[in-house]
SERO-4910 file (N, C-alpha, C, O; in steps of 0.05 Angstrom, whole numbers):
BEGIN
 pado doro    nc1    nc2    nc3   cac1   cac2   cac3    cc1    cc2    cc3    oc1    oc2    oc3
  Met    A   2549   1529   2338   2561   1545   2334   2550   1561   2299   2567   1552   2283
  Ile    A   2533   1576   2284   2525   1575   2257   2537   1596   2253   2539   1619   2260
  Arg    A   2552   1571   2228   2568   1598   2209   2540   1604   2183   2521   1594   2171
  Val    A   2557   1630   2186   2541   1653   2169   2556   1661   2142   2577   1674   2145
  Phe    A   2551   1657   2126   2572   1675   2095   2553   1687   2083   2533   1674   2081
  Ile    A   2552   1720   2070   2539   1743   2061   2558   1743   2038   2582   1743   2035
  Ile    A   2529   1744   2017   2529   1749   1989   2520   1779   1988   2504   1787   2004
  Asp    A   2531   1799   1967   2530   1825   1960   2539   1846   1951   2559   1859   1954
  Asp    A   2521   1847   1938   2555   1862   1906   2555   1898   1920   2551   1918   1907
  His    A   2559   1897   1942   2549   1931   1964   2578   1930   1992   2576   1905   1995
  Lys    A   2589   1934   2002   2610   1942   2009   2602   1942   2041   2614   1932   2060
  Met    A   2572   1963   2041   2581   1973   2062   2557   1955   2080   2556   1958   2105
  Val    A   2535   1929   2063   2509   1914   2058   2525   1896   2081   2517   1893   2104
  Ile    A   2546   1885   2070   2564   1873   2086   2577   1883   2116   2571   1877   2139
  Gly    A   2592   1899   2107   2599   1906   2133   2586   1911   2151   2599   1911   2172
  Gly    A   2548   1920   2152   2532   1920   2162   2524   1892   2178   2519   1887   2201
  Met    A   2525   1877   2155   2513   1848   2172   2535   1847   2189   2533   1848   2213
  Gln    A   2560   1844   2175   2584   1828   2203   2569   1848   2228   2561   1835   2247
  Leu    A   2565   1870   2228   2570   1887   2253   2548   1878   2264   2550   1875   2289
  Leu    A   2515   1870   2249   2500   1866   2267   2508   1837   2284   2503   1832   2307
  Leu    A   2520   1821   2265   2533   1791   2283   2551   1792   2303   2555   1776   2321
  Lys    A   2565   1825   2293   2586   1817   2310   2579   1806   2350   2600   1811   2362
  Asp    A   2571   1802   2358   2563   1799   2373   2543   1790   2391   2538   1796   2414
  Ala    A   2529   1767   2369   2511   1738   2364   2530   1718   2369   2545   1712   2351
  Pro    A   2534   1701   2403   2557   1690   2418   2551   1663   2397   2572   1650   2395
  Asp    A   2528   1652   2381   2517   1634   2372   2534   1624   2342   2542   1602   2334
  Ile    A   2534   1646   2333   2536   1659   2301   2564   1669   2299   2575   1681   2318
  Ser    A   2576   1663   2275   2609   1667   2264   2598   1689   2231   2576   1699   2228
  Val    A   2608   1689   2223   2608   1703   2197   2643   1682   2181   2666   1690   2176
  Ala    A   2633   1662   2178   2650   1647   2151   2668   1657   2128   2691   1652   2120
  Gly    A   2646   1677   2122   2657   1683   2097   2641   1714   2083   2621   1727   2090
  Thr    A   2654   1716   2066   2637   1747   2048   2647   1751   2017   2669   1752   2005
  Ala    A   2621   1754   2009   2627   1756   1972   2620   1766   1965   2596   1767   1973
  Leu    A   2626   1781   1945   2621   1818   1934   2593   1805   1902   2577   1821   1893
  Ser    A   2595   1771   1889   2570   1765   1881   2571   1745   1874   2589   1730   1883
  Gly    A   2550   1735   1854   2548   1699   1857   2572   1697   1844   2588   1680   1853
  Glu    A   2574   1701   1839   2600   1686   1823   2617   1667   1841   2616   1643   1847
  Glu    A   2640   1697   1850   2639   1693   1879   2645   1680   1895   2667   1672   1904
  Gly    A   2622   1675   1902   2594   1669   1932   2602   1640   1926   2609   1626   1945
  Ile    A   2600   1629   1896   2588   1601   1893   2616   1584   1896   2618   1561   1904
  Glu    A   2640   1601   1887   2672   1598   1885   2675   1598   1912   2689   1579   1918
  Ala    A   2671   1608   1927   2683   1619   1956   2669   1587   1973   2680   1572   1990
  Leu    A   2642   1585   1962   2626   1564   1981   2649   1543   1977   2655   1528   1996
  Ser    A   2662   1540   1954   2661   1514   1947   2682   1499   1963   2688   1475   1961
  Arg    A   2696   1522   1985   2716   1516   1996   2718   1530   2023   2736   1544   2032
  Thr    A   2693   1524   2036   2687   1538   2042   2660   1528   2067   2636   1533   2061
  Glu    A   2664   1514   2094   2637   1503   2094   2613   1535   2109   2622   1558   2114
  Ala    A   2590   1529   2112   2584   1545   2125   2556   1518   2119   2555   1494   2111
  Asp    A   2530   1547   2132   2502   1539   2157   2486   1549   2139   2480   1540   2117
  Val    A   2479   1574   2151   2468   1605   2122   2476   1619   2100   2498   1627   2096
  Val    A   2461   1621   2088   2473   1634   2072   2463   1659   2076   2442   1654   2088
  Leu    A   2463   1684   2074   2450   1704   2071   2461   1723   2041   2484   1731   2038
  Leu    A   2430   1728   2017   2445   1729   2000   2432   1749   1983   2408   1749   1986
  Asp    A   2442   1766   1965   2418   1787   1957   2411   1785   1936   2425   1768   1925
  Ile    A   2391   1796   1917   2379   1782   1901   2391   1805   1871   2404   1799   1851
  Asn    A   2384   1821   1876   2386   1847   1864   2426   1848   1865   2439   1863   1880
  Met    A   2443   1822   1839   2477   1834   1845   2486   1828   1802   2481   1808   1788
  Pro    A   2496   1850   1794   2509   1839   1766   2520   1814   1766   2528   1799   1784
  Gly    A   2520   1811   1743   2528   1768   1737   2507   1760   1745   2483   1766   1744
  Ile    A   2524   1735   1761   2495   1718   1773   2482   1732   1786   2497   1742   1803
  Asn    A   2449   1744   1791   2427   1758   1803   2431   1731   1831   2447   1713   1833
  Gly    A   2412   1739   1847   2405   1721   1872   2393   1699   1864   2406   1678   1866
  Ile    A   2363   1698   1851   2353   1667   1850   2383   1657   1838   2399   1652   1856
  Asp    A   2393   1652   1808   2394   1636   1812   2428   1625   1815   2438   1607   1802
  Thr    A   2444   1648   1843   2457   1632   1854   2450   1614   1875   2463   1594   1881
  Cys    A   2417   1627   1891   2408   1607   1905   2405   1584   1901   2410   1567   1917
  Lys    A   2391   1577   1865   2393   1555   1859   2420   1539   1849   2417   1515   1853
  Gln    A   2443   1547   1839   2455   1528   1835   2479   1535   1868   2502   1525   1864
  Leu    A   2477   1544   1886   2490   1535   1918   2471   1511   1918   2483   1490   1913
  Leu    A   2440   1509   1924   2424   1487   1929   2434   1455   1919   2435   1434   1932
  Glu    A   2441   1461   1888   2441   1430   1878   2476   1426   1876   2482   1409   1858
  Thr    A   2504   1440   1894   2519   1440   1907   2520   1423   1942   2528   1403   1954
  His    A   2505   1449   1945   2495   1434   1975   2466   1439   1989   2459   1455   2006
  Pro    A   2455   1422   1974   2434   1414   1992   2429   1425   2024   2409   1433   2035
  Asn    A   2451   1421   2030   2435   1422   2054   2445   1452   2076   2446   1456   2100
  Leu    A   2452   1469   2048   2459   1502   2062   2431   1509   2065   2409   1504   2055
  Lys    A   2438   1519   2079   2397   1551   2089   2405   1576   2069   2427   1587   2073
  Ile    A   2389   1586   2048   2391   1598   2045   2360   1622   2054   2336   1618   2056
  Ile    A   2383   1653   2059   2356   1678   2061   2367   1698   2046   2388   1711   2047
  Ala    A   2351   1699   2035   2347   1728   2016   2346   1757   2035   2335   1768   2055
  Ile    A   2364   1761   2017   2366   1804   2031   2374   1812   2019   2395   1811   2006
  Ser    A   2334   1837   2022   2349   1843   1986   2311   1870   2003   2296   1866   2022
  Met    A   2311   1892   1983   2299   1913   1984   2272   1912   1963   2254   1927   1970
  His    A   2269   1901   1945   2246   1892   1930   2228   1876   1958   2238   1859   1974
  Lys    A   2208   1883   1959   2183   1878   1962   2150   1857   1948   2128   1850   1957
  Glu    A   2163   1855   1927   2142   1851   1894   2121   1826   1907   2131   1825   1930
  Ser    A   2105   1813   1908   2103   1785   1922   2110   1774   1903   2111   1750   1910
  Ser    A   2117   1776   1877   2127   1753   1848   2150   1748   1860   2158   1725   1863
  Leu    A   2165   1771   1869   2194   1766   1875   2201   1740   1895   2213   1719   1891
  Ile    A   2186   1753   1919   2180   1740   1949   2189   1717   1928   2210   1713   1917
  Arg    A   2151   1698   1928   2151   1681   1921   2180   1659   1906   2192   1639   1914
  Leu    A   2181   1682   1872   2197   1665   1861   2218   1662   1877   2226   1640   1868
  Met    A   2239   1670   1901   2251   1672   1905   2254   1648   1926   2271   1630   1923
  Leu    A   2236   1647   1945   2212   1620   1945   2218   1597   1941   2226   1580   1956
  Ser    A   2212   1598   1916   2196   1569   1901   2230   1559   1883   2231   1544   1863
  Asn    A   2250   1570   1896   2277   1569   1876   2305   1561   1902   2330   1558   1899
  Gly    A   2287   1561   1926   2302   1533   1958   2313   1568   1976   2334   1569   1988
  Ala    A   2300   1585   1974   2317   1596   1997   2291   1597   2017   2268   1598   2008
  Lys    A   2298   1597   2044   2281   1593   2064   2255   1612   2097   2240   1612   2117
  Gly    A   2280   1630   2067   2271   1656   2092   2269   1688   2070   2281   1685   2049
  Tyr    A   2259   1712   2074   2272   1726   2070   2259   1752   2090   2239   1753   2103
  Val    A   2283   1775   2084   2284   1793   2090   2300   1818   2085   2323   1821   2077
  Leu    A   2276   1843   2093   2279   1863   2070   2304   1877   2092   2302   1877   2117
  Lys    A   2321   1886   2079   2346   1895   2090   2351   1914   2102   2374   1921   2102
  Asn    A   2330   1931   2120   2334   1948   2134   2318   1934   2157   2297   1944   2166
  Ala    A   2324   1918   2163   2312   1895   2188   2344   1911   2201   2366   1921   2197
  Gly    A   2312   1894   2230   2342   1894   2247   2356   1881   2259   2357   1859   2249
  Gln    A   2379   1883   2292   2403   1865   2291   2370   1838   2303   2359   1826   2284
  Asp    A   2363   1836   2321   2342   1816   2336   2327   1808   2295   2328   1785   2287
  Glu    A   2320   1821   2283   2306   1806   2270   2319   1784   2253   2312   1761   2249
  Val    A   2340   1798   2243   2378   1786   2224   2377   1755   2231   2371   1736   2217
  Ile    A   2385   1757   2264   2390   1749   2278   2371   1714   2292   2381   1694   2302
  Asp    A   2345   1721   2288   2315   1709   2300   2328   1702   2264   2350   1690   2264
  Ala    A   2318   1707   2238   2323   1707   2218   2342   1672   2207   2338   1658   2187
  Ile    A   2362   1666   2229   2385   1663   2221   2366   1631   2243   2349   1613   2240
  Lys    A   2381   1640   2259   2377   1623   2274   2349   1603   2264   2355   1580   2258
  Thr    A   2320   1610   2263   2301   1599   2249   2301   1583   2229   2291   1561   2229
  Val    A   2314   1597   2203   2324   1576   2188   2336   1556   2183   2333   1539   2166
  His    A   2353   1559   2202   2375   1537   2209   2368   1509   2229   2380   1488   2227
  Asn    A   2343   1515   2251   2327   1506   2253   2309   1475   2232   2291   1458   2232
  Gly    A   2334   1490   2216   2290   1478   2188   2266   1489   2188   2246   1479   2178
  Gln    A   2267   1503   2195   2249   1536   2189   2244   1550   2164   2259   1553   2145
  Met    A   2226   1557   2167   2205   1574   2140   2218   1609   2158   2230   1607   2179
  Tyr    A   2214   1630   2148   2221   1652   2161   2231   1677   2138   2249   1684   2123
  Leu    A   2199   1684   2148   2195   1715   2136   2201   1738   2152   2213   1734   2174
  Asp    A   2196   1759   2147   2197   1777   2173   2176   1784   2165   2165   1773   2146
  Glu    A   2166   1804   2180   2138   1810   2192   2126   1834   2165   2102   1837   2160
  Thr    A   2146   1846   2151   2136   1862   2130   2129   1837   2108   2109   1843   2096
  Val    A   2141   1811   2099   2144   1812   2088   2122   1785   2074   2115   1779   2051
  Asn    A   2114   1773   2110   2090   1770   2108   2072   1776   2109   2054   1760   2107
  Thr    A   2068   1800   2111   2039   1821   2100   2040   1822   2080   2019   1824   2067
  Ile    A   2066   1822   2068   2057   1834   2022   2049   1795   2023   2031   1796   2006
  Val    A   2050   1777   2028   2055   1751   2017   2016   1741   2029   1997   1731   2016
  Val    A   2019   1749   2050   2003   1750   2064   1969   1762   2046   1951   1746   2038
  Asn    A   1968   1785   2045   1951   1810   2033   1960   1799   2001   1952   1815   1985
  Ser    A   1974   1777   1987   1968   1793   1952   1957   1753   1948   1958   1740   1927
  Val    A   1943   1740   1983   1942   1713   1975   1909   1728   1976   1896   1731   1955
  Ala    A   1898   1738   2005   1875   1747   2010   1874   1755   1980   1871   1736   1965
  Ser    A   1877   1788   1964   1865   1791   1958   1865   1783   1930   1854   1796   1912
  Gly    A   1875   1766   1927   1858   1733   1894   1893   1742   1882   1903   1725   1868
  Asn    A   1910   1768   1886   1932   1783   1865   1916   1762   1834   1918   1739   1827
  Arg    A   1904   1781   1824   1890   1774   1800   1913   1784   1767   1908   1792   1745
  Gln    A   1936   1777   1781   1961   1780   1760   1961   1769   1735   1938   1762   1739
  Lys    A   1967   1759   1707   1963   1745   1679   1969   1707   1691   1991   1715   1699
  Thr    A   1970   1680   1698   1969   1672   1702   1996   1656   1705   2010   1644   1720
  Glu    A   1992   1669   1667   2009   1657   1655   2036   1667   1660   2056   1654   1655
  Ser    A   2036   1692   1669   2061   1700   1670   2068   1706   1700   2055   1725   1709
  Pro    A   2085   1696   1716   2108   1685   1745   2106   1706   1745   2082   1710   1751
  Phe    A   2121   1730   1739   2143   1754   1729   2127   1778   1755   2103   1783   1761
  Pro    A   2155   1788   1764   2132   1816   1782   2122   1835   1752   2133   1839   1730
  Thr    A   2094   1845   1763   2102   1874   1742   2112   1891   1746   2117   1901   1768
  Leu    A   2120   1901   1720   2157   1919   1709   2127   1938   1724   2103   1937   1723
  Ser    A   2148   1956   1740   2138   1997   1728   2135   2009   1717   2151   2003   1699
  Lys    A   2119   2036   1707   2126   2047   1696   2147   2059   1672   2144   2062   1648
  Arg    A   2170   2066   1691   2186   2053   1688   2209   2051   1663   2221   2062   1645
  Glu    A   2203   2019   1682   2224   2003   1678   2213   1992   1644   2228   1981   1629
  Lys    A   2181   1998   1638   2162   1993   1601   2180   2006   1592   2197   1995   1577
  Glu    A   2181   2026   1597   2183   2065   1592   2208   2035   1568   2208   2021   1547
  Ile    A   2229   2043   1596   2260   2026   1580   2251   2004   1572   2262   2000   1550
  Leu    A   2241   1992   1576   2237   1954   1564   2217   1969   1538   2212   1948   1525
  Leu    A   2209   1982   1529   2197   1996   1502   2220   1995   1480   2219   1984   1458
  Leu    A   2239   2008   1491   2265   2017   1476   2292   2002   1474   2310   2003   1458
  Ile    A   2286   1988   1498   2305   1948   1488   2291   1946   1465   2304   1945   1445
  Leu    A   2261   1944   1463   2261   1932   1439   2257   1936   1411   2251   1922   1392
  Asp    A   2263   1965   1415   2267   1989   1399   2281   1982   1384   2275   1985   1361
  Glu    A   2313   1966   1396   2342   1959   1397   2359   1981   1403   2383   1979   1398
  Arg    A   2345   2008   1417   2357   2030   1430   2380   2017   1442   2372   1998   1455
  Thr    A   2405   2021   1443   2431   2023   1455   2414   2042   1487   2392   2053   1489
  Thr    A   2444   2037   1510   2433   2034   1534   2434   2075   1528   2413   2088   1523
  Gln    A   2448   2082   1528   2459   2117   1519   2440   2130   1494   2440   2153   1487
  Glu    A   2426   2112   1486   2397   2126   1461   2381   2114   1485   2367   2134   1489
  Ile    A   2375   2103   1498   2355   2112   1520   2362   2132   1542   2344   2149   1547
  Ala    A   2382   2133   1554   2383   2147   1579   2378   2170   1558   2358   2183   1556
  Glu    A   2399   2172   1545   2390   2222   1516   2353   2215   1516   2339   2232   1527
  Lys    A   2338   2191   1505   2320   2197   1496   2303   2196   1526   2279   2200   1522
  Leu    A   2307   2193   1548   2278   2180   1573   2295   2213   1590   2284   2212   1612
  Phe    A   2311   2235   1590   2334   2256   1606   2337   2233   1633   2322   2239   1652
  Ile    A   2351   2211   1636   2371   2202   1648   2397   2195   1651   2418   2204   1642
  Ser    A   2396   2187   1657   2429   2172   1670   2426   2149   1653   2405   2136   1651
  Phe    A   2467   2142   1634   2466   2121   1635   2464   2092   1653   2452   2071   1648
  Gly    A   2483   2100   1676   2471   2086   1709   2442   2070   1707   2439   2046   1700
  Thr    A   2428   2084   1712   2389   2083   1724   2377   2073   1708   2358   2058   1713
  Val    A   2390   2079   1675   2381   2061   1656   2397   2035   1656   2389   2018   1640
  Glu    A   2421   2028   1672   2432   2002   1669   2416   1992   1701   2401   1973   1698
  Thr    A   2416   2003   1727   2394   1993   1739   2371   1981   1735   2364   1960   1744
  His    A   2359   1996   1721   2330   1983   1715   2327   1959   1684   2308   1945   1675
  Arg    A   2361   1964   1672   2353   1944   1662   2362   1912   1671   2355   1891   1660
  Arg    A   2382   1916   1699   2387   1901   1726   2367   1888   1741   2365   1863   1744
  Asn    A   2350   1907   1751   2323   1897   1754   2303   1885   1740   2292   1865   1748
  Met    A   2299   1897   1719   2289   1875   1694   2294   1847   1702   2282   1837   1721
  Leu    A   2319   1831   1681   2334   1820   1685   2331   1794   1716   2325   1770   1717
  Ile    A   2338   1816   1742   2327   1799   1763   2291   1798   1756   2281   1775   1753
  Lys    A   2280   1813   1754   2251   1797   1767   2238   1779   1744   2214   1771   1742
  Thr    A   2257   1773   1728   2242   1751   1707   2265   1740   1701   2261   1728   1680
  Gly    A   2292   1736   1708   2293   1713   1717   2322   1696   1675   2332   1676   1666
  Ala    A   2319   1727   1667   2338   1725   1653   2359   1729   1661   2361   1737   1684
  Arg    A   2379   1724   1648   2408   1713   1640   2419   1746   1634   2434   1763   1643
  Asn    A   2403   1743   1615   2414   1771   1593   2397   1783   1574   2378   1770   1566
  Thr    A   2403   1818   1562   2388   1825   1540   2371   1814   1526   2353   1826   1514
  Ala    A   2375   1777   1523   2373   1767   1490   2351   1754   1507   2330   1751   1495
  Gly    A   2352   1744   1542   2333   1723   1549   2310   1748   1560   2292   1744   1576
  Leu    A   2316   1767   1549   2302   1799   1572   2281   1797   1555   2262   1786   1566
  Val    A   2275   1805   1528   2274   1810   1503   2258   1788   1499   2236   1791   1510
  Arg    A   2260   1764   1487   2241   1733   1494   2225   1738   1511   2201   1742   1506
  Ile    A   2240   1736   1541   2210   1740   1560   2183   1759   1547   2161   1753   1538
  Ser    A   2198   1785   1551   2165   1812   1543   2161   1793   1522   2139   1782   1522
  Leu    A   2166   1790   1516   2150   1776   1482   2139   1773   1468   2130   1782   1447
  Glu    A   2141   1745   1492   2119   1720   1515   2095   1719   1520   2074   1711   1511
  Tyr    A   2107   1733   1545   2079   1747   1564   2066   1779   1565   2049   1788   1580
  Glu    A   2084   1800   1533   2063   1818   1535   2087   1824   1560   2094   1801   1559
  Leu    A   2106   1837   1581   2117   1851   1605   2118   1880   1597   2122   1900   1612
  His    A   2115   1880   1571   2120   1910   1565   2092   1928   1557   2094   1952   1552
  Lys    A   2075   1919   1558   2048   1923   1551   2027   1931   1583   2002   1935   1581
***
């Protein structure tokens, strides 16, 4: 029996994954957590073989959660479950120890196949993710070699420039005519893309690698 642990900050996603795995005869859900911190703590006392891990989470993001889990549980097989399709982010997750990467719109057969594949010691990329990585390599993906980070979107750069200008979240929201929550979502996505632990780290990295340009 393959014991699976699910970490995602959305209860609906966790519920959906549990439903997908409910009828798999050789897979059981050993537990769930709504944050990286909660998952790390729970897995210190819960036996699991495979972890389905979201990337975009408040607090400790999926990349850092992956690294921390593998430091204490080197035999865990971790599969990133995400909506992010940037090739650089995919490579970043894999370089930090994940053995698989599956998009959240994957079907039941695909999720089960991913779990069984990584449990058997092999790497698993779903078809879409594999195509993204292959195309990235084939096209040469000439993002600045000194920057290991995914490219920021136009809106993310707009918000980053205002952060560098020491604007508050509310001031940024008013300036760009978007909601407070939307600003925070973009900020969180930038933290995940850069691996920064907080806004100060994001500012440092953005200046060092000129991500705001």
